[in-house]
C-alpha positions in Angstrom: 0.6 139.8 8.1 3.7 141.9 8.6 3.8 145.1 6.6 6.4 145.2 3.9 9.5 147.2 4.8 10.4 150.0 2.3 13.6 149.0 0.5 16.5 151.4 1.1 17.8 153.1 -2.0 21.1 151.6 -3.0 24.0 153.9 -3.0 25.9 154.1 -6.2 29.7 154.2 -6.0 32.1 154.7 -8.9 33.4 151.4 -10.2 36.9 152.9 -10.5 38.9 155.2 -8.3 38.7 159.0 -9.2 41.8 161.2 -9.3 42.0 164.9 -9.5 44.2 166.8 -12.0 44.9 170.5 -12.3 45.5 172.3 -15.5 46.9 175.9 -15.7 46.2 178.2 -18.6 47.2 181.8 -19.2 44.4 184.4 -19.7 44.3 187.4 -22.0 41.8 189.8 -20.5 41.1 193.2 -21.9 41.8 196.3 -19.8 38.2 196.6 -18.6 38.1 192.9 -17.7 41.3 193.2 -15.7 39.7 196.0 -13.7 36.6 193.9 -13.0 38.7 191.0 -11.8 40.6 193.2 -9.4 37.2 194.6 -8.3 36.2 191.0 -7.4 39.4 190.4 -5.4 39.1 193.6 -3.3 35.8 192.7 -1.4 36.8 189.1 -1.1 40.1 190.1 0.6 38.1 192.4 2.9 35.7 189.5 3.7 38.5 187.1 4.5 40.1 189.5 7.0 36.7 190.2 8.6 36.3 186.4 9.1 39.8 185.9 10.5 39.5 188.8 13.0 36.1 187.4 14.1 37.4 183.9 14.7 40.4 185.2 16.5 38.3 187.2 18.9 36.0 184.2 19.4 38.9 182.0 20.3 40.1 184.6 22.9 36.7 184.8 24.5 36.3 181.0 24.6 39.7 180.7 26.2 38.7 183.1 29.0 35.4 181.2 29.5 37.3 177.9 29.8 39.6 179.4 32.4 36.5 180.6 34.3 35.3 177.0 34.4 32.7 177.1 31.7 32.4 174.0 29.5 29.6 174.9 27.0 31.8 177.0 24.7 31.0 176.9 21.0 33.0 177.7 17.9 31.7 179.0 14.6 31.8 176.4 11.8 31.4 176.8 8.1 27.6 177.2 8.2 28.0 180.1 10.6 30.5 181.8 8.4 28.1 181.4 5.5 25.5 183.3 7.5 28.1 186.0 8.3 28.9 186.2 4.6 25.3 186.8 3.6 24.9 189.5 6.3 28.0 191.3 5.2 27.0 191.1 1.6 23.8 192.9 2.4 25.7 195.7 4.1 28.6 195.9 1.6 27.5 196.7 -2.0 30.8 195.7 -3.6 30.7 192.3 -1.8 27.1 191.9 -2.7 27.9 192.2 -6.4 30.3 189.2 -6.2 29.0 185.8 -7.0 27.7 184.0 -3.9 29.9 180.9 -4.5 33.0 183.0 -4.5 32.0 184.5 -1.1 31.3 181.1 0.3 34.6 179.8 -0.9 36.4 182.4 1.2 34.7 180.8 4.3 35.8 177.4 3.1 39.4 178.6 2.9 39.4 180.2 6.3 37.8 177.2 8.0 40.3 174.9 6.2 43.3 177.0 7.4 41.9 176.9 11.0 41.4 173.2 11.0 45.0 172.6 9.7 46.3 174.8 12.5 44.3 172.8 15.1 45.6 169.5 13.7 49.1 170.8 13.9 48.6 171.9 17.5 47.5 168.3 18.4 50.6 166.9 16.7 52.9 169.3 18.4 53.9 171.2 15.3 54.3 174.8 16.6 55.4 176.4 13.3 51.8 176.2 11.9 49.8 179.3 12.7 46.0 180.1 12.4 44.9 182.4 9.6 45.8 186.0 10.2 44.8 189.2 8.4 46.9 189.7 5.3 47.8 192.6 3.0 45.7 193.2 -0.1 48.7 192.4 -2.4 48.9 188.8 -0.9 45.3 188.0 -1.8 45.4 187.1 -5.4 42.9 184.4 -6.3 39.2 183.5 -6.2 37.6 180.1 -6.8 34.4 178.9 -8.3 33.8 175.6 -6.4 31.2 174.3 -8.8 32.0 174.3 -12.6 29.1 175.8 -14.6 27.8 178.0 -11.8 29.3 181.4 -12.5 32.1 180.0 -14.8 32.5 177.9 -17.9 34.9 177.3 -20.8 33.7 177.4 -24.4 35.5 177.9 -27.7 38.8 179.0 -26.2 37.3 181.5 -23.8 36.5 181.5 -20.1 33.3 183.0 -18.8 33.6 184.7 -15.4 30.5 186.0 -13.6 30.7 189.7 -13.4 33.5 189.9 -15.9 32.3 188.2 -19.1 34.1 186.1 -21.7 37.9 186.2 -21.3 40.4 185.0 -23.8 42.0 181.8 -22.7 45.2 180.2 -24.0 44.1 176.6 -23.6 47.1 174.9 -25.2 46.1 171.4 -24.1 42.9 169.5 -23.6 41.5 169.0 -20.1 41.0 165.3 -19.4 38.1 164.3 -17.2 35.1 166.2 -15.8 35.7 169.9 -14.9 35.0 170.4 -11.2 36.4 173.8 -10.1 38.0 176.9 -11.6 40.4 179.2 -9.8 41.3 182.6 -11.3 44.6 184.0 -10.0 47.0 186.9 -10.6 50.6 185.9 -10.5 53.9 186.8 -12.2 52.2 190.0 -13.5 49.4 188.3 -15.4 46.1 186.4 -14.9 45.8 182.6 -14.9 43.1 180.0 -14.8 43.5 176.8 -12.9 41.0 174.1 -13.9 40.6 171.1 -11.6 39.1 168.0 -13.2 38.3 164.5 -12.0 39.1 161.4 -14.1 38.9 157.7 -13.5 42.3 156.3 -12.6 41.7 153.4 -15.1 41.6 156.0 -17.9 44.6 158.0 -16.6 47.1 155.1 -16.5 47.5 152.7 -19.4 47.7 149.1 -18.5 50.7 147.1 -19.5 50.3 144.7 -22.4 50.8 141.3 -20.8 50.9 139.6 -24.2 54.3 141.2 -25.0 57.4 139.7 -23.4 59.5 141.6 -20.9 62.5 143.4 -22.6 65.7 144.5 -21.1 69.0 145.9 -22.2 72.5 144.8 -21.1 74.9 147.6 -21.9 77.8 145.6 -20.4 80.6 147.0 -18.2 83.3 147.7 -20.8 82.5 151.4 -21.0 82.7 151.6 -17.1 86.1 150.0 -16.8 
């Protein structure tokens, strides 16, 4: 007798296509909360520049190794930057006080920018450049990649880890399931951008086929 083979677990796929939608809301933080949010941006900006400088130096060393004939060159991927982030968080108290998902999202941004640059190089688009160090004033946002972990919305307020409950002017309802939250400073004030996923079938209304097609013929008299 042949032993029974274990059945593979069926993968569940959504019946309908998912689409992402972003909703932007103004925030009304108190003075102390504003200071805390800027205190989050400061170490994240420093972390980003540290990663960018590290990757730039790594690319330079690898170019020299390739010229020398070496073929076993390696480049740091996202997992490597995660480890770098954890190490720097142990050494930098301000960075260590920032939610771990915010730190990891910086690595995601840097790797994403590097990959877009590499794709542009392959396509011959020379105007795209790799991520470079930027001034503090140009780094103005941080993102929670997982809704509910360090951030959530409740009763017209947004909870931000390390900041507390911040007043939120949610003038419209978010449709779908909340996925990410980005807090950014722009136009002299703080904003919240909520990314949600919704089934396309719920987003677009189907046309009623029972109703006849209608059209309007305005004529050409008014154009003569």
